Backbone as CSV, one residue per row, in Angstrom:
resi,resn,N_x,N_y,N_z,CA_x,CA_y,CA_z,C_x,C_y,C_z
1,UNK,-47.537,-25.508,-5.010,-48.498,-26.231,-4.196,-48.888,-25.336,-3.012
2,UNK,-50.149,-25.406,-2.590,-50.597,-24.620,-1.456,-51.290,-25.509,-0.433
3,UNK,-51.351,-25.008,0.773,-51.992,-25.738,1.854,-53.505,-25.624,1.702
4,UNK,-54.186,-26.751,1.474,-55.630,-26.756,1.231,-56.414,-26.190,2.409
5,UNK,-55.987,-26.447,3.637,-56.689,-25.943,4.813,-56.637,-24.424,4.850
6,UNK,-55.464,-23.857,4.610,-55.317,-22.406,4.601,-56.156,-21.794,3.496
7,UNK,-56.103,-22.374,2.306,-56.880,-21.834,1.193,-58.371,-21.919,1.480
8,UNK,-58.816,-23.018,2.026,-60.229,-23.176,2.348,-60.672,-22.135,3.361
9,UNK,-59.845,-21.846,4.366,-60.181,-20.827,5.355,-60.206,-19.452,4.693
10,UNK,-59.257,-19.169,3.826,-59.234,-17.901,3.105,-60.480,-17.767,2.239
11,UNK,-60.830,-18.818,1.548,-62.025,-18.807,0.705,-63.271,-18.508,1.543
12,UNK,-63.386,-19.164,2.675,-64.516,-18.946,3.574,-64.509,-17.517,4.122
13,UNK,-63.350,-17.035,4.539,-63.241,-15.672,5.078,-63.627,-14.637,4.028
14,UNK,-63.169,-14.829,2.792,-63.508,-13.879,1.720,-64.990,-13.931,1.381
15,UNK,-65.586,-15.113,1.418,-67.033,-15.228,1.191,-67.801,-14.446,2.258
16,UNK,-67.400,-14.603,3.524,-68.057,-13.896,4.621,-67.848,-12.386,4.499
17,UNK,-66.659,-11.978,4.108,-66.363,-10.561,3.906,-67.259,-10.002,2.798
18,UNK,-67.401,-10.753,1.712,-68.210,-10.328,0.581,-69.701,-10.279,0.879
19,UNK,-70.122,-10.967,1.931,-71.524,-10.888,2.344,-71.829,-9.563,3.042
20,UNK,-70.791,-8.858,3.505,-70.973,-7.614,4.251,-70.451,-6.379,3.522
21,UNK,-69.464,-6.588,2.664,-68.770,-5.462,2.042,-68.736,-5.609,0.524
22,UNK,-68.722,-4.467,-0.163,-68.582,-4.422,-1.618,-67.462,-3.446,-1.959
23,UNK,-66.587,-3.853,-2.848,-65.506,-2.984,-3.321,-65.858,-2.424,-4.684
24,UNK,-65.706,-1.119,-4.832,-65.861,-0.462,-6.127,-64.675,0.471,-6.278
25,UNK,-63.749,0.074,-7.114,-62.510,0.822,-7.307,-61.808,0.987,-5.969
26,UNK,-61.642,2.208,-5.465,-60.935,2.413,-4.200,-61.893,2.752,-3.062
27,UNK,-63.152,2.353,-3.209,-64.177,2.621,-2.198,-64.729,1.289,-1.704
28,UNK,-64.920,1.193,-0.391,-65.568,0.019,0.183,-66.928,0.454,0.716
29,UNK,-67.937,-0.367,0.445,-69.318,-0.064,0.823,-69.828,-1.140,1.762
30,UNK,-70.512,-0.731,2.813,-71.202,-1.671,3.685,-72.512,-2.039,3.002
31,UNK,-72.779,-3.320,2.855,-74.007,-3.770,2.209,-75.225,-3.634,3.111
32,UNK,-75.003,-3.405,4.395,-76.114,-3.250,5.320,-76.691,-1.848,5.351
33,UNK,-75.835,-0.838,5.194,-76.306,0.546,5.319,-75.894,1.426,4.144
34,UNK,-75.106,0.871,3.211,-74.625,1.575,2.019,-73.730,2.773,2.354
35,UNK,-73.146,2.774,3.543,-72.141,3.775,3.885,-70.832,3.353,3.242
36,UNK,-70.016,4.333,2.860,-68.776,4.005,2.162,-67.566,4.628,2.850
37,UNK,-66.401,4.125,2.438,-65.131,4.653,2.934,-64.081,4.462,1.842
38,UNK,-63.328,5.506,1.586,-62.247,5.441,0.603,-61.026,4.762,1.212
39,UNK,-60.198,4.192,0.370,-59.017,3.475,0.846,-58.060,4.400,1.610
40,UNK,-58.001,5.672,1.243,-57.101,6.578,1.956,-57.631,6.965,3.345
41,UNK,-58.807,6.464,3.702,-59.370,6.666,5.041,-59.304,5.375,5.871
42,UNK,-58.534,4.424,5.408,-58.493,3.094,6.032,-58.068,3.120,7.494
43,UNK,-57.284,4.090,7.902,-56.847,4.165,9.295,-57.955,4.669,10.219
44,UNK,-58.979,5.268,9.637,-60.091,5.791,10.426,-61.118,4.693,10.671
45,UNK,-61.843,4.815,11.763,-62.913,3.871,12.061,-64.024,4.039,11.043
46,UNK,-64.557,2.919,10.553,-65.684,2.950,9.632,-66.935,3.276,10.435
47,UNK,-67.678,4.288,10.002,-68.898,4.693,10.700,-70.102,4.203,9.901
48,UNK,-70.769,3.206,10.449,-71.951,2.637,9.801,-73.147,3.556,9.978
49,UNK,-74.142,3.372,9.129,-75.400,4.089,9.253,-76.179,3.616,10.469
50,UNK,-77.137,4.410,10.870,-77.988,4.098,12.022,-78.682,2.750,11.829
51,UNK,-78.631,1.911,12.849,-79.279,0.599,12.853,-78.752,-0.356,11.788
52,UNK,-77.518,-0.192,11.376,-76.932,-1.105,10.394,-76.804,-2.500,10.998
53,UNK,-77.256,-3.523,10.282,-77.166,-4.886,10.816,-75.723,-5.401,10.910
54,UNK,-74.780,-4.761,10.221,-73.389,-5.213,10.241,-72.508,-4.393,11.179
55,UNK,-73.091,-3.440,11.859,-72.317,-2.629,12.805,-71.934,-3.506,13.988
56,UNK,-70.661,-3.647,14.208,-70.163,-4.432,15.330,-68.740,-4.004,15.624
57,UNK,-68.239,-4.496,16.717,-66.868,-4.197,17.107,-65.876,-4.692,16.052
58,UNK,-66.250,-5.746,15.319,-65.349,-6.347,14.335,-65.493,-5.737,12.940
59,UNK,-66.412,-4.797,12.770,-66.638,-4.205,11.448,-66.258,-2.730,11.434
60,UNK,-65.166,-2.401,12.114,-64.754,-1.010,12.228,-63.632,-0.606,11.270
61,UNK,-62.888,-1.584,10.767,-61.764,-1.310,9.870,-61.752,-2.332,8.731
62,UNK,-62.697,-2.226,7.799,-62.809,-3.242,6.745,-61.587,-3.339,5.850
63,UNK,-60.910,-2.234,5.578,-59.717,-2.292,4.728,-58.628,-3.123,5.387
64,UNK,-58.460,-2.963,6.677,-57.441,-3.725,7.398,-57.847,-5.193,7.531
65,UNK,-59.145,-5.426,7.678,-59.643,-6.803,7.721,-59.332,-7.511,6.401
66,UNK,-59.578,-6.831,5.296,-59.297,-7.406,3.977,-57.795,-7.635,3.797
67,UNK,-56.990,-6.667,4.183,-55.533,-6.802,4.053,-55.015,-7.979,4.872
68,UNK,-55.544,-8.166,6.068,-55.112,-9.281,6.916,-55.466,-10.622,6.281
69,UNK,-56.649,-10.699,5.683,-57.046,-11.950,5.017,-56.126,-12.253,3.843
70,UNK,-55.792,-11.226,3.077,-54.989,-11.439,1.872,-53.539,-11.796,2.172
71,UNK,-53.106,-11.630,3.408,-51.755,-12.055,3.775,-51.600,-13.571,3.647
72,UNK,-52.713,-14.299,3.736,-52.630,-15.758,3.600,-52.955,-16.210,2.173
73,UNK,-52.946,-15.292,1.226,-53.133,-15.630,-0.171,-51.995,-16.552,-0.621
74,UNK,-52.307,-17.649,-1.295,-51.234,-18.546,-1.756,-50.246,-17.801,-2.660
75,UNK,-48.990,-18.100,-2.466,-47.927,-17.462,-3.246,-47.877,-18.031,-4.661
76,UNK,-47.435,-17.203,-5.583,-47.231,-17.672,-6.954,-45.997,-18.539,-7.002
77,UNK,-46.036,-19.551,-7.826,-44.867,-20.437,-7.934,-44.213,-20.289,-9.281
């Protein structure tokens, strides 16, 4: 059994993440500027393209953002 509130928030967070980012194998792509970053560069700041609509203080480490969201993934029973 899982907590419906937590799952609903995770579902919403992943939907919002998917509106800005695309994963292809071990590469993450910004949907606003099509700039990419490999998973082994996750510790580095993500550098968006000029005038990217998704460039913000909160869009600097997408791999870590995704990892933080997945920490609330419901456990297998």
